[in-house]
C-alpha positions as a Markdown table, in Angstrom:
| # | Residue | x | y | z |
|---|---|---|---|---|
| 1 | Met | 23.5 | -21.3 | 22.0 |
| 2 | Ser | 22.5 | -18.1 | 20.1 |
| 3 | Thr | 18.9 | -17.2 | 19.6 |
| 4 | Pro | 17.8 | -17.3 | 15.9 |
| 5 | Thr | 17.3 | -14.0 | 14.2 |
| 6 | Lys | 16.2 | -15.1 | 10.7 |
| 7 | Phe | 13.3 | -17.4 | 9.8 |
| 8 | Leu | 13.1 | -18.8 | 6.3 |
| 9 | Leu | 10.4 | -20.9 | 4.8 |
| 10 | Asp | 11.2 | -23.5 | 2.1 |
| 11 | Glu | 9.8 | -22.7 | -1.4 |
| 12 | Ser | 7.4 | -25.6 | -1.0 |
| 13 | Lys | 5.8 | -23.8 | 2.0 |
| 14 | Met | 4.9 | -20.7 | -0.1 |
| 15 | Pro | 1.1 | -20.2 | 0.0 |
| 16 | Thr | -0.9 | -21.7 | -2.8 |
| 17 | His | -3.9 | -19.5 | -2.3 |
| 18 | Trp | -4.6 | -15.8 | -1.5 |
| 19 | Tyr | -6.8 | -15.1 | 1.6 |
| 20 | Asn | -10.0 | -13.1 | 1.0 |
| 21 | Ile | -11.1 | -11.5 | 4.3 |
| 22 | Gln | -14.5 | -10.8 | 2.8 |
| 23 | Ala | -15.4 | -14.4 | 3.5 |
| 24 | Asp | -15.0 | -13.8 | 7.3 |
| 25 | Leu | -16.4 | -10.3 | 7.8 |
| 26 | Pro | -19.1 | -10.0 | 10.5 |
| 27 | Lys | -20.8 | -7.4 | 8.3 |
| 28 | Pro | -20.2 | -7.0 | 4.5 |
| 29 | Ala | -18.4 | -3.9 | 3.3 |
| 30 | Pro | -20.6 | -1.2 | 1.7 |
| 31 | Ala | -21.2 | -1.7 | -2.1 |
| 32 | Val | -19.2 | 0.2 | -4.7 |
| 33 | Leu | -21.5 | 2.6 | -6.5 |
| 34 | His | -21.8 | 3.9 | -10.1 |
| 35 | Pro | -21.3 | 7.7 | -9.9 |
| 36 | Gly | -24.2 | 8.4 | -12.3 |
| 37 | Thr | -26.9 | 6.0 | -11.0 |
| 38 | Leu | -25.7 | 5.6 | -7.4 |
| 39 | Gln | -26.5 | 1.9 | -7.9 |
| 40 | Pro | -24.0 | -0.9 | -7.1 |
| 41 | Val | -21.5 | -1.4 | -10.0 |
| 42 | Gly | -21.5 | -4.7 | -11.9 |
| 43 | Pro | -18.8 | -6.5 | -13.8 |
| 44 | Asp | -19.7 | -4.7 | -17.1 |
| 45 | Asp | -19.1 | -1.3 | -15.4 |
| 46 | Leu | -15.5 | -2.3 | -14.6 |
| 47 | Ala | -14.8 | -4.2 | -17.8 |
| 48 | Pro | -13.3 | -1.2 | -19.6 |
| 49 | Leu | -10.6 | -1.0 | -16.9 |
| 50 | Phe | -9.9 | -4.6 | -15.7 |
| 51 | Pro | -9.8 | -8.1 | -17.1 |
| 52 | Met | -12.7 | -10.3 | -16.0 |
| 53 | Glu | -10.7 | -12.5 | -13.8 |
| 54 | Leu | -9.6 | -9.6 | -11.6 |
| 55 | Ile | -13.2 | -8.2 | -11.6 |
| 56 | Leu | -14.4 | -11.6 | -10.3 |
| 57 | Gln | -11.7 | -11.5 | -7.5 |
| 58 | Glu | -12.8 | -8.0 | -6.6 |
| 59 | Val | -16.3 | -9.1 | -5.8 |
| 60 | Ser | -15.6 | -12.6 | -4.5 |
| 61 | Thr | -16.6 | -13.8 | -1.1 |
| 62 | Glu | -14.7 | -17.1 | -1.3 |
| 63 | Arg | -12.2 | -17.4 | 1.5 |
| 64 | Glu | -9.4 | -18.8 | -0.7 |
| 65 | Ile | -8.5 | -17.9 | -4.3 |
| 66 | Pro | -5.9 | -20.1 | -6.0 |
| 67 | Ile | -2.6 | -18.5 | -7.0 |
| 68 | Pro | -1.8 | -19.5 | -10.6 |
| 69 | Glu | 1.3 | -21.6 | -11.0 |
| 70 | Pro | 2.9 | -19.2 | -13.5 |
| 71 | Val | 2.6 | -16.4 | -10.9 |
| 72 | Arg | 4.0 | -18.6 | -8.2 |
| 73 | Glu | 6.9 | -19.4 | -10.5 |
| 74 | Val | 7.8 | -15.7 | -10.7 |
| 75 | Phe | 7.3 | -15.3 | -6.9 |
| 76 | Arg | 10.0 | -17.9 | -6.3 |
| 77 | Leu | 12.5 | -15.3 | -7.4 |
| 78 | Trp | 12.2 | -13.8 | -4.0 |
| 79 | Arg | 9.5 | -15.6 | -2.0 |
| 80 | Pro | 9.0 | -16.7 | 0.7 |
| 81 | Ser | 10.5 | -13.5 | 2.0 |
| 82 | Pro | 12.4 | -13.6 | 5.3 |
| 83 | Leu | 11.1 | -12.9 | 8.8 |
| 84 | Phe | 13.6 | -11.4 | 11.3 |
| 85 | Arg | 13.8 | -11.1 | 15.0 |
| 86 | Ala | 15.1 | -7.6 | 15.8 |
| 87 | His | 17.4 | -8.5 | 18.7 |
| 88 | Arg | 19.7 | -5.5 | 18.3 |
| 89 | Leu | 16.8 | -3.1 | 18.1 |
| 90 | Glu | 15.2 | -4.7 | 21.3 |
| 91 | Lys | 18.6 | -4.2 | 23.1 |
| 92 | Leu | 18.9 | -0.6 | 21.9 |
| 93 | Leu | 15.4 | 0.2 | 23.2 |
| 94 | Gly | 15.9 | -1.8 | 26.4 |
| 95 | Thr | 12.4 | -3.3 | 26.0 |
| 96 | Pro | 11.1 | -6.6 | 27.3 |
| 97 | Ala | 9.1 | -6.9 | 24.1 |
| 98 | Lys | 10.1 | -9.2 | 21.3 |
| 99 | Ile | 10.1 | -7.4 | 17.9 |
| 100 | Tyr | 9.8 | -9.3 | 14.6 |
| 101 | Tyr | 9.7 | -7.8 | 11.1 |
| 102 | Lys | 8.7 | -9.3 | 7.7 |
| 103 | Tyr | 11.0 | -7.9 | 5.1 |
| 104 | Glu | 9.5 | -7.3 | 1.7 |
| 105 | Gly | 12.5 | -5.3 | 0.3 |
| 106 | Val | 14.0 | -8.5 | -1.1 |
| 107 | Ser | 11.8 | -8.3 | -4.2 |
| 108 | Pro | 13.3 | -7.2 | -7.5 |
| 109 | Ala | 11.6 | -3.8 | -7.2 |
| 110 | Gly | 12.6 | -3.5 | -3.5 |
| 111 | Ser | 9.1 | -3.5 | -2.0 |
| 112 | His | 5.9 | -5.5 | -1.5 |
| 113 | Lys | 4.3 | -4.2 | -4.7 |
| 114 | Pro | 5.3 | -7.0 | -7.1 |
| 115 | Asn | 3.1 | -9.3 | -5.0 |
| 116 | Thr | 0.1 | -7.8 | -6.9 |
| 117 | Ala | 1.9 | -6.4 | -10.0 |
| 118 | Val | 2.9 | -9.9 | -11.1 |
| 119 | Pro | -0.6 | -11.5 | -10.9 |
| 120 | Gln | -2.2 | -8.3 | -12.4 |
| 121 | Ala | 0.1 | -8.4 | -15.4 |
| 122 | Trp | -0.4 | -12.2 | -15.8 |
| 123 | Tyr | -4.2 | -12.0 | -15.8 |
| 124 | Asn | -4.1 | -9.1 | -18.3 |
| 125 | Ala | -1.7 | -11.1 | -20.5 |
| 126 | Gln | -4.0 | -14.1 | -20.4 |
| 127 | Ala | -6.8 | -11.8 | -21.5 |
| 128 | Gly | -4.8 | -10.7 | -24.5 |
| 129 | Ile | -4.0 | -7.2 | -23.2 |
| 130 | Lys | -0.8 | -5.6 | -24.5 |
| 131 | Lys | -0.9 | -2.2 | -22.8 |
| 132 | Leu | -1.4 | -1.1 | -19.2 |
| 133 | Thr | -1.5 | 2.3 | -17.6 |
| 134 | Thr | -1.1 | 3.1 | -14.0 |
| 135 | Glu | -0.1 | 5.8 | -11.5 |
| 136 | Thr | 2.6 | 5.8 | -8.9 |
| 137 | Gly | 3.8 | 8.0 | -6.0 |
| 138 | Ala | 7.3 | 7.3 | -4.8 |
| 139 | Gly | 7.7 | 4.8 | -7.6 |
| 140 | Gln | 7.6 | 1.4 | -5.9 |
| 141 | Trp | 4.3 | 0.5 | -7.6 |
| 142 | Gly | 5.3 | 1.9 | -11.0 |
| 143 | Ser | 8.6 | 0.0 | -11.0 |
| 144 | Ser | 6.9 | -3.2 | -9.9 |
| 145 | Leu | 4.3 | -3.0 | -12.7 |
| 146 | Ala | 7.1 | -2.2 | -15.1 |
| 147 | Phe | 9.0 | -5.3 | -13.9 |
| 148 | Ala | 5.8 | -7.5 | -14.3 |
| 149 | Gly | 5.0 | -6.0 | -17.7 |
| 150 | Ala | 8.5 | -6.9 | -18.9 |
| 151 | Leu | 7.9 | -10.5 | -17.8 |
| 152 | Phe | 4.6 | -10.9 | -19.7 |
| 153 | Gly | 5.1 | -8.8 | -22.8 |
| 154 | Ile | 3.0 | -5.8 | -21.8 |
| 155 | Asp | 3.8 | -2.2 | -22.5 |
| 156 | Val | 3.4 | -0.1 | -19.3 |
| 157 | Thr | 2.8 | 3.6 | -19.0 |
| 158 | Val | 3.2 | 5.2 | -15.6 |
| 159 | Phe | 1.9 | 8.6 | -14.5 |
| 160 | Gln | 4.2 | 9.5 | -11.6 |
| 161 | Val | 3.2 | 12.3 | -9.1 |
| 162 | Arg | 5.2 | 15.3 | -10.1 |
| 163 | Val | 6.8 | 16.0 | -6.7 |
| 164 | Ser | 8.0 | 12.3 | -6.5 |
| 165 | Tyr | 9.1 | 12.4 | -10.2 |
| 166 | Asp | 11.4 | 15.3 | -9.2 |
| 167 | Gln | 12.4 | 13.9 | -5.8 |
| 168 | Lys | 13.2 | 10.3 | -6.9 |
| 169 | Pro | 14.9 | 10.1 | -10.3 |
| 170 | Tyr | 16.3 | 6.6 | -9.6 |
| 171 | Arg | 12.8 | 5.2 | -9.3 |
| 172 | Arg | 12.1 | 6.7 | -12.7 |
| 173 | Ala | 15.3 | 5.2 | -14.0 |
| 174 | Leu | 14.3 | 1.8 | -12.7 |
| 175 | Met | 10.9 | 2.0 | -14.4 |
| 176 | Glu | 12.6 | 2.9 | -17.7 |
| 177 | Thr | 15.2 | 0.1 | -17.2 |
| 178 | Tyr | 12.3 | -2.4 | -17.1 |
| 179 | Gly | 10.9 | -0.9 | -20.3 |
| 180 | Ala | 8.1 | 1.4 | -19.0 |
| 181 | Arg | 7.3 | 5.0 | -20.0 |
| 182 | Cys | 7.2 | 7.3 | -17.0 |
| 183 | Ile | 5.3 | 10.7 | -17.2 |
| 184 | Ala | 5.2 | 13.4 | -14.6 |
| 185 | Ser | 1.6 | 14.0 | -13.5 |
| 186 | Pro | -0.3 | 16.3 | -14.0 |
| 187 | Ser | 0.7 | 16.1 | -17.7 |
| 188 | Asn | -0.5 | 17.5 | -21.0 |
| 189 | Glu | -1.3 | 14.0 | -22.3 |
| 190 | Thr | -4.8 | 13.8 | -20.8 |
| 191 | Asn | -7.8 | 16.1 | -20.5 |
| 192 | Ser | -7.7 | 15.7 | -16.7 |
| 193 | Gly | -4.0 | 16.6 | -16.6 |
| 194 | Arg | -4.4 | 19.6 | -18.9 |
| 195 | Ala | -7.3 | 20.9 | -16.8 |
| 196 | Ile | -5.1 | 20.9 | -13.6 |
| 197 | Leu | -2.2 | 22.5 | -15.3 |
| 198 | Glu | -4.4 | 25.3 | -16.8 |
| 199 | Lys | -5.3 | 26.3 | -13.2 |
| 200 | Asn | -1.8 | 25.8 | -11.8 |
| 201 | Pro | 1.2 | 25.1 | -14.2 |
| 202 | Asn | 3.4 | 24.2 | -11.2 |
| 203 | His | 1.0 | 21.8 | -9.5 |
| 204 | Pro | 2.9 | 19.2 | -7.4 |
| 205 | Gly | 0.5 | 16.5 | -8.4 |
| 206 | Ser | -1.3 | 13.9 | -6.2 |
| 207 | Leu | -2.1 | 10.2 | -6.5 |
| 208 | Gly | -5.7 | 11.2 | -7.2 |
| 209 | Ile | -4.7 | 13.2 | -10.2 |
| 210 | Ala | -2.3 | 10.5 | -11.5 |
| 211 | Ile | -5.1 | 7.9 | -11.2 |
| 212 | Ser | -7.4 | 10.2 | -13.2 |
| 213 | Glu | -4.8 | 10.4 | -16.0 |
| 214 | Ala | -4.1 | 6.7 | -16.1 |
| 215 | Val | -7.8 | 5.8 | -16.0 |
| 216 | Glu | -8.6 | 8.3 | -18.7 |
| 217 | Ile | -6.1 | 6.6 | -21.1 |
| 218 | Ala | -7.4 | 3.1 | -20.3 |
| 219 | Ala | -11.0 | 4.1 | -20.7 |
| 220 | Thr | -10.5 | 5.8 | -24.1 |
| 221 | His | -8.3 | 3.1 | -25.7 |
| 222 | Asp | -9.7 | -0.3 | -26.4 |
| 223 | Asp | -6.2 | -2.0 | -26.4 |
| 224 | Thr | -5.3 | -0.7 | -22.9 |
| 225 | Lys | -6.3 | -1.7 | -19.4 |
| 226 | Tyr | -5.6 | 0.0 | -16.0 |
| 227 | Ala | -3.8 | -1.5 | -13.0 |
| 228 | Leu | -3.9 | -0.2 | -9.5 |
| 229 | Gly | -1.3 | -0.8 | -6.8 |
| 230 | Ser | -3.4 | -0.4 | -3.7 |
| 231 | Val | -7.0 | 0.3 | -2.4 |
| 232 | Leu | -9.0 | -2.3 | -4.4 |
| 233 | Asn | -10.1 | -5.6 | -2.8 |
| 234 | His | -8.2 | -7.8 | -5.2 |
| 235 | Val | -5.0 | -5.8 | -4.7 |
| 236 | Leu | -5.2 | -6.2 | -0.9 |
| 237 | Met | -6.0 | -9.9 | -1.3 |
| 238 | His | -2.9 | -10.5 | -3.4 |
| 239 | Gln | -0.7 | -9.0 | -0.6 |
| 240 | Thr | -2.0 | -11.6 | 2.0 |
| 241 | Ile | 0.8 | -13.9 | 0.9 |
| 242 | Ile | 2.9 | -11.7 | 3.3 |
| 243 | Gly | 0.8 | -12.4 | 6.4 |
| 244 | Gln | 0.3 | -16.1 | 5.6 |
| 245 | Glu | 4.0 | -16.6 | 5.4 |
| 246 | Ala | 4.5 | -14.7 | 8.6 |
| 247 | Ile | 2.1 | -17.0 | 10.4 |
| 248 | Ala | 4.1 | -20.0 | 9.4 |
| 249 | Gln | 7.4 | -18.3 | 10.2 |
| 250 | Leu | 6.3 | -17.3 | 13.7 |
| 251 | Glu | 5.2 | -20.8 | 14.3 |
| 252 | Met | 8.8 | -21.8 | 13.4 |
| 253 | Ala | 10.0 | -19.2 | 16.0 |
| 254 | Gly | 7.6 | -20.6 | 18.6 |
| 255 | Asp | 5.9 | -17.2 | 18.9 |
| 256 | Asp | 2.6 | -15.5 | 18.3 |
| 257 | Pro | 2.2 | -11.7 | 17.9 |
| 258 | Asp | 0.2 | -9.6 | 20.4 |
| 259 | Val | 0.5 | -6.5 | 18.3 |
| 260 | Ile | 0.7 | -6.1 | 14.5 |
| 261 | Val | 1.9 | -2.9 | 12.9 |
| 262 | Gly | 1.9 | -1.6 | 9.3 |
| 263 | Cys | 2.2 | 1.7 | 7.5 |
| 264 | Thr | -0.9 | 2.8 | 5.6 |
| 265 | Gly | -1.4 | 5.0 | 2.6 |
| 266 | Gly | -3.8 | 3.1 | 0.3 |
| 267 | Gly | -3.7 | 0.0 | 2.6 |
| 268 | Ser | -2.1 | -2.7 | 0.6 |
| 269 | Asn | 1.0 | -3.7 | 2.6 |
| 270 | Phe | -1.0 | -3.2 | 5.8 |
| 271 | Ala | -3.7 | -5.6 | 4.6 |
| 272 | Gly | -1.0 | -8.0 | 3.5 |
| 273 | Ile | 0.5 | -8.4 | 6.9 |
| 274 | Ala | -2.7 | -7.9 | 9.0 |
| 275 | Phe | -5.6 | -9.5 | 7.1 |
| 276 | Pro | -4.6 | -13.2 | 7.6 |
| 277 | Phe | -4.2 | -12.6 | 11.4 |
| 278 | Ile | -7.5 | -10.7 | 11.6 |
| 279 | Gly | -9.1 | -13.6 | 9.7 |
| 280 | Gln | -7.9 | -16.0 | 12.4 |
| 281 | Gln | -9.4 | -13.8 | 15.0 |
| 282 | Leu | -12.7 | -13.6 | 13.1 |
| 283 | Arg | -12.8 | -17.4 | 13.0 |
| 284 | Gly | -12.4 | -17.6 | 16.8 |
| 285 | Gly | -8.7 | -17.3 | 17.2 |
| 286 | Lys | -6.5 | -15.0 | 19.3 |
| 287 | Lys | -7.5 | -11.4 | 19.6 |
| 288 | Arg | -4.7 | -9.0 | 18.7 |
| 289 | Arg | -4.1 | -5.3 | 18.5 |
| 290 | Ile | -3.7 | -4.2 | 14.9 |
| 291 | Val | -2.2 | -0.7 | 14.5 |
| 292 | Ala | -2.2 | 1.2 | 11.2 |
| 293 | Val | 0.4 | 4.0 | 11.1 |
| 294 | Glu | -0.2 | 6.9 | 8.6 |
| 295 | Pro | 1.5 | 10.2 | 7.9 |
| 296 | Ala | 0.3 | 13.2 | 9.8 |
| 297 | Ala | 0.4 | 15.2 | 6.6 |
| 298 | Cys | -2.1 | 12.9 | 4.9 |
| 299 | Pro | -4.1 | 11.4 | 7.8 |
| 300 | Ser | -7.1 | 9.7 | 6.1 |
| 301 | Leu | -7.8 | 7.2 | 8.9 |
| 302 | Thr | -7.4 | 9.6 | 11.8 |
| 303 | Arg | -8.7 | 12.9 | 10.3 |
| 304 | Gly | -10.7 | 11.8 | 7.2 |
| 305 | Lys | -14.5 | 11.3 | 7.0 |
| 306 | Tyr | -16.0 | 7.8 | 6.4 |
| 307 | Ala | -18.0 | 8.5 | 3.4 |
| 308 | Tyr | -18.6 | 7.7 | -0.3 |
| 309 | Asp | -16.0 | 9.4 | -2.5 |
| 310 | Phe | -14.2 | 9.2 | -5.8 |
| 311 | Gly | -10.9 | 7.4 | -5.9 |
| 312 | Asp | -9.5 | 10.0 | -8.2 |
| 313 | Thr | -9.4 | 13.8 | -8.6 |
| 314 | Gly | -11.0 | 13.9 | -12.1 |
| 315 | His | -14.0 | 11.9 | -10.9 |
| 316 | Leu | -13.7 | 9.1 | -13.5 |
| 317 | Thr | -13.8 | 6.2 | -11.0 |
| 318 | Pro | -16.8 | 4.6 | -9.1 |
| 319 | Leu | -17.7 | 5.7 | -5.6 |
| 320 | Thr | -16.4 | 3.7 | -2.7 |
| 321 | Lys | -17.1 | 4.2 | 1.0 |
| 322 | Met | -13.8 | 4.9 | 2.7 |
| 323 | His | -12.0 | 7.1 | 5.1 |
| 324 | Thr | -11.3 | 10.1 | 2.9 |
| 325 | Leu | -9.8 | 13.6 | 3.0 |
| 326 | Gly | -11.7 | 14.5 | -0.2 |
| 327 | Ser | -10.8 | 13.6 | -3.8 |
| 328 | Thr | -9.6 | 17.1 | -4.5 |
| 329 | Phe | -7.3 | 17.2 | -1.5 |
| 330 | Thr | -3.6 | 17.6 | -2.4 |
| 331 | Pro | -1.2 | 16.5 | 0.4 |
| 332 | Pro | 2.1 | 18.4 | 0.9 |
| 333 | Gly | 5.1 | 17.0 | -0.8 |
| 334 | Phe | 6.5 | 14.9 | 2.1 |
| 335 | His | 9.0 | 12.1 | 1.2 |
| 336 | Ala | 6.7 | 9.0 | 1.8 |
| 337 | Gly | 5.2 | 9.4 | -1.6 |
| 338 | Gly | 3.5 | 6.1 | -1.4 |
| 339 | Leu | 1.4 | 7.3 | 1.5 |
| 340 | Arg | 0.1 | 10.5 | -0.2 |
| 341 | Tyr | -3.4 | 9.3 | -1.1 |
| 342 | His | -6.5 | 11.0 | -0.1 |
| 343 | Gly | -8.4 | 7.9 | 0.8 |
| 344 | Met | -8.0 | 4.6 | 2.6 |
| 345 | Ala | -8.8 | 1.2 | 1.1 |
| 346 | Pro | -12.6 | 0.4 | 1.6 |
| 347 | Leu | -11.8 | -2.9 | 3.3 |
| 348 | Val | -9.3 | -1.3 | 5.7 |
| 349 | Ser | -11.8 | 1.6 | 6.4 |
| 350 | His | -14.5 | -1.0 | 7.0 |
| 351 | Leu | -12.3 | -2.8 | 9.6 |
| 352 | Lys | -11.7 | 0.5 | 11.3 |
| 353 | Glu | -15.4 | 1.1 | 11.5 |
| 354 | Leu | -15.9 | -2.4 | 13.0 |
| 355 | Gly | -13.3 | -1.6 | 15.7 |
| 356 | Leu | -11.0 | -4.4 | 14.5 |
| 357 | Ile | -8.0 | -2.0 | 13.9 |
| 358 | Glu | -6.8 | 1.2 | 15.4 |
| 359 | Ala | -4.8 | 4.1 | 13.7 |
| 360 | Val | -2.1 | 6.6 | 14.6 |
| 361 | Ala | -0.4 | 9.4 | 12.6 |
| 362 | Tyr | 3.2 | 10.6 | 12.8 |
| 363 | His | 5.2 | 13.4 | 11.3 |
| 364 | Gln | 8.0 | 12.5 | 8.8 |
| 365 | Thr | 11.0 | 13.8 | 10.9 |
| 366 | Gln | 10.2 | 11.4 | 13.8 |
| 367 | Cys | 9.6 | 8.6 | 11.3 |
| 368 | Phe | 13.1 | 9.2 | 9.7 |
| 369 | Gln | 14.6 | 9.3 | 13.2 |
| 370 | Ala | 13.1 | 5.9 | 13.9 |
| 371 | Gly | 14.3 | 4.6 | 10.5 |
| 372 | Val | 17.9 | 5.8 | 11.1 |
| 373 | Ser | 17.9 | 4.1 | 14.6 |
| 374 | Phe | 16.6 | 0.9 | 12.9 |
| 375 | Ala | 19.2 | 1.0 | 10.2 |
| 376 | Arg | 22.0 | 1.4 | 12.7 |
| 377 | Ala | 20.7 | -1.5 | 14.8 |
| 378 | Glu | 19.5 | -3.9 | 12.1 |
| 379 | Gly | 21.4 | -2.9 | 9.0 |
| 380 | Ile | 18.5 | -2.3 | 6.7 |
| 381 | Val | 17.7 | 1.2 | 5.5 |
| 382 | Pro | 13.9 | 1.4 | 5.3 |
| 383 | Ala | 11.9 | 3.2 | 2.7 |
| 384 | Pro | 10.3 | 6.5 | 3.9 |
| 385 | Glu | 6.9 | 4.7 | 3.9 |
| 386 | Ala | 8.2 | 1.8 | 6.0 |
| 387 | Asn | 9.7 | 4.2 | 8.5 |
| 388 | His | 6.1 | 4.8 | 9.7 |
| 389 | Ala | 5.8 | 1.1 | 10.6 |
| 390 | Val | 9.2 | 1.2 | 12.2 |
| 391 | Leu | 8.2 | 4.1 | 14.5 |
| 392 | Gly | 4.9 | 2.4 | 15.2 |
| 393 | Ala | 6.7 | -0.8 | 16.4 |
| 394 | Ile | 9.2 | 1.2 | 18.4 |
| 395 | Glu | 6.4 | 3.1 | 20.1 |
| 396 | Glu | 4.7 | -0.2 | 21.0 |
| 397 | Ala | 8.0 | -1.6 | 22.3 |
| 398 | Met | 8.5 | 1.5 | 24.5 |
| 399 | Arg | 5.0 | 1.1 | 25.8 |
| 400 | Cys | 5.8 | -2.5 | 26.8 |
| 401 | Lys | 8.9 | -1.1 | 28.6 |
| 402 | Arg | 6.9 | 1.4 | 30.6 |
| 403 | Glu | 4.3 | -1.2 | 31.4 |
| 404 | Gly | 6.7 | -4.0 | 32.1 |
| 405 | Lys | 5.1 | -6.3 | 29.5 |
| 406 | Ala | 6.9 | -8.9 | 27.4 |
| 407 | Glu | 4.6 | -8.7 | 24.4 |
| 408 | Thr | 5.4 | -9.9 | 20.9 |
| 409 | Ile | 5.3 | -7.2 | 18.2 |
| 410 | Leu | 5.2 | -7.9 | 14.4 |
| 411 | Phe | 5.6 | -5.2 | 11.7 |
| 412 | Asn | 5.9 | -5.2 | 8.0 |
| 413 | Leu | 9.1 | -3.7 | 6.6 |
| 414 | Cys | 7.5 | -3.2 | 3.3 |
| 415 | Gly | 10.5 | -1.9 | 1.3 |
| 416 | His | 14.1 | -0.7 | 1.4 |
| 417 | Gly | 15.1 | 3.0 | 1.0 |
| 418 | His | 18.0 | 2.6 | -1.4 |
| 419 | Phe | 16.3 | 4.8 | -4.0 |
| 420 | Asp | 15.3 | 7.3 | -1.3 |
| 421 | Met | 18.7 | 8.5 | -0.1 |
| 422 | Ser | 18.0 | 12.1 | -1.1 |
| 423 | Ala | 15.4 | 12.1 | 1.7 |
| 424 | Tyr | 18.0 | 10.7 | 4.2 |
| 425 | Ile | 20.5 | 13.3 | 3.0 |
| 426 | Ser | 17.8 | 16.0 | 3.8 |
| 427 | Tyr | 17.2 | 14.4 | 7.2 |
| 428 | Ala | 20.9 | 14.2 | 8.1 |
| 429 | Ser | 21.4 | 17.9 | 7.1 |
| 430 | Gly | 18.4 | 19.1 | 9.1 |
| 431 | Gln | 16.6 | 20.2 | 5.9 |
| 432 | Leu | 13.8 | 17.7 | 6.3 |
| 433 | Val | 10.8 | 19.4 | 7.8 |
| 434 | Asp | 7.3 | 18.4 | 8.9 |
| 435 | Gln | 4.9 | 19.7 | 6.4 |
| 436 | Pro | 1.4 | 20.4 | 7.6 |
| 437 | Tyr | -1.5 | 20.1 | 5.3 |
| 438 | Asp | -3.8 | 23.1 | 4.6 |
| 439 | Glu | -6.7 | 22.9 | 7.0 |
| 440 | Ser | -8.9 | 25.2 | 4.8 |
| 441 | Glu | -8.1 | 23.0 | 1.7 |
| 442 | Leu | -9.1 | 19.9 | 3.7 |
| 443 | Ala | -12.4 | 21.6 | 4.8 |
| 444 | Met | -13.1 | 22.5 | 1.2 |
| 445 | Ala | -12.3 | 19.0 | -0.1 |
| 446 | Leu | -14.6 | 17.4 | 2.5 |
| 447 | Ala | -17.3 | 19.9 | 1.8 |
| 448 | Gly | -17.2 | 18.7 | -1.8 |
| 449 | Leu | -17.9 | 15.0 | -1.1 |
| 450 | Pro | -20.5 | 13.6 | -3.4 |
| 451 | Ser | -24.0 | 13.4 | -2.0 |
| 452 | Val | -25.1 | 9.8 | -1.5 |
| 453 | Pro | -28.4 | 8.9 | 0.2 |
| 454 | Ala | -28.0 | 6.9 | 3.4 |
């Protein structure tokens, strides 16, 4: 009798609520501060950018938040997503470990991002909003919000980081197919973009700059709101549908993970897979190792400072306490564009400070090597971002091999790489190189952190 490799939940088993880890934290996360007064922000401070329902989710300490039925109806297009046992990868590695992966590439946009794009667009539509602005790196988030905007009658404008805009034309084409307008950032359409271009007309862009442009448009137009694809509490909470489904699917498999791995840039897919399991632990359940894997060229968790900082380069956003490389830091143009953010989600950063998660950083060539090995064993070509999680899982499996331990490893394969084949072409031809960040630029960016009294 063959061992099952695929675990599917019935639609009726899809979660009805999002999980809010703030209800179970042993110590509350530090407050978000107004940059002018350095006092905690209130709902009115966020009202120019977000509809009130999302603001209430952002500050909620309720453990469960109901998922609206119209949102669940859209989710049924691809959810529950499958959980796979990676038998062939295990055999390739010769490891006694069992490796499972939750595959989010089955969504219309090819990644986990619609899990929050759909509810964000729906809540904005319910509030009568007709226009949304946002930023995107590699384009998974921009294409996801474009998809969600098309469903709920919202015009979407996406500022895409210039280096990714040039590297990934098919993501741009997908956004435009869904009806969004995609603009290379920094652009001449905003004050913050023009200021950057005046200093450097060939600036490669960064997520921090693109956020500044999108926030500026939303803050100066009454008919427009802003949507963010990672970092914020409500965004991470929307992604917990991933981990909740995984818990049920692993019960079907008769297994329980010892190690959970996710790639981290802003923190959304990592939170999605990890937070429900961490919540179980905080409520007295099994203790697990939770490993966040980030790019060595943008290592906020492993090299950043835990401090208050702006979420954007133009300093239009509130101050959040997070692991940061400094809001003016521009990472090199490596291919995992979704992980090129200067800061880590405040909740993920807080968990790191509490000792509930650990972090490692890898260079892109070794991540692509792992992604190719995974594709040849399991058949799915991972996105460059997801390759970091693949490598993290492989490293854990090889540790088990060295130690003779039959541990169970779960990782989130947060998206496919079908729009990233130029990166795989570069890897196959030997042209993909590891790009170090500028140590002096990092030092300058950290030296410029805002001064916030203890």
